[in-house]
C-alpha positions in Angstrom: 57.2 137.6 94.1 58.3 140.2 96.7 61.2 138.3 98.4 63.6 141.1 98.9 66.8 140.1 100.7 66.0 142.5 103.5 63.4 140.0 104.7 66.1 137.3 105.3 66.4 136.7 109.1 67.9 134.0 111.1 65.0 131.6 110.7 65.4 131.6 106.9 69.1 130.9 107.4 68.5 128.1 110.0 65.8 126.6 107.8 65.7 125.9 104.1 64.9 129.3 102.6 68.1 131.3 102.4 71.6 130.4 101.3 73.2 133.4 103.0 72.1 136.7 104.7 72.0 138.3 101.2 70.8 135.4 99.0 67.6 133.4 98.9 67.9 129.8 97.7 67.3 129.5 94.0 64.3 127.1 94.7 62.6 129.5 97.2 59.2 129.2 95.6 59.3 125.4 95.7 60.5 125.4 99.2 57.7 127.7 100.4 55.2 125.6 98.5 56.4 122.5 100.3 56.3 124.2 103.7 52.7 125.4 103.1 51.6 122.0 101.8 53.0 120.4 105.0 51.2 122.8 107.2 47.9 122.4 105.3 48.2 118.6 105.7 48.1 118.9 109.5 45.0 118.3 111.6 43.9 121.8 112.6 42.7 120.7 116.0 46.2 119.8 117.2 48.5 121.2 114.6 51.7 122.9 115.8 51.4 125.3 112.8 48.6 127.6 111.8 48.1 129.2 108.4 45.7 132.1 107.7 45.0 133.6 104.4 43.3 136.9 103.4 41.4 136.7 100.2 39.8 139.2 97.8 37.7 137.2 95.5 39.7 134.2 94.3 43.0 135.9 95.0 45.1 135.4 98.1 46.4 138.8 99.1 47.8 138.0 102.5 49.1 135.2 104.6 50.2 134.5 108.2 52.1 131.4 109.2 52.6 130.6 112.9 54.6 127.9 114.6 53.4 126.8 118.1 56.0 125.5 120.5 54.8 122.3 122.2 57.5 122.1 124.9 55.6 121.5 128.1 58.5 122.7 130.2 58.4 126.4 129.1 57.4 128.9 131.7 55.0 130.7 129.4 53.4 129.0 126.4 54.4 130.7 123.1 54.3 130.7 119.4 56.3 132.3 116.6 54.9 134.3 113.7 57.1 132.8 111.0 55.6 134.9 108.2 53.2 137.8 107.7 52.9 138.6 104.0 50.6 141.1 102.4 50.7 141.7 98.7 52.3 145.1 98.0 49.1 146.3 96.2 47.0 145.7 99.3 49.3 147.0 102.0 47.8 149.8 104.2 44.3 148.3 104.0 44.3 146.6 107.4 44.9 143.1 106.0 48.0 142.5 108.1 46.2 143.7 111.3 43.3 141.3 110.5 45.6 138.4 110.1 47.4 139.2 113.4 44.1 139.5 115.2 43.1 136.1 113.9 46.4 134.6 115.0 46.1 136.2 118.4 42.6 134.8 118.9 43.6 131.3 117.8 46.6 131.3 120.1 44.6 132.6 123.1 42.0 129.8 122.7 44.9 127.3 122.9 46.2 128.9 126.1 49.3 130.5 124.4 50.3 133.7 126.0 53.2 135.0 123.9 53.8 135.6 120.3 57.3 136.1 119.0 58.5 137.2 115.6 61.8 138.0 114.1 62.6 140.2 111.1 65.6 140.9 108.9 67.9 143.5 110.3 67.3 145.9 107.4 63.5 145.5 107.3 62.8 148.8 109.1 59.3 149.2 107.7 58.3 145.8 109.2 59.9 146.8 112.5 57.9 150.0 112.7 54.7 148.1 111.7 55.1 145.5 114.4 56.0 148.1 117.1 52.7 149.8 116.1 51.0 146.5 116.9 52.5 146.4 120.4 55.3 144.0 119.7 58.5 144.9 121.5 62.1 144.3 120.7 63.5 141.7 123.2 66.7 140.6 121.6 69.1 141.0 118.7 70.2 137.9 116.8 73.8 137.7 115.5 75.5 135.3 113.3 79.1 134.5 112.3 80.1 132.5 109.2 82.7 130.0 110.3 85.5 128.7 108.1 88.4 126.4 108.5 90.9 128.6 106.6 
């Protein structure tokens, strides 16, 4: 519903969501539905993905999707916040903060010490939001389209 191209980041390009930095795939809704169904099918006790929803009545107004890295060789256990989505009509009400707090608590109980996220280069509102939640910028991801011309 609110999939502006400014949200496209390298994970959407590396995965199955975006065709280019300025274009979502035409079947984005079906792709997201498939990703969420796969996550919901996992056993929560040892799942490498977590999904949290924020509900008002019967309506889902927010969602957080987290991927947990299971590589035993990493120096510091980590997870990645793949998505934090709050319906535009409910932004500013603390829903995103509540979802992040739930994610952090779940990760801490699993011994995970770092939470990464990445955001589209033009998504400045999200950058400010996450900086306000004590996330810090640690890198810049770049991409080059290759051709054989």
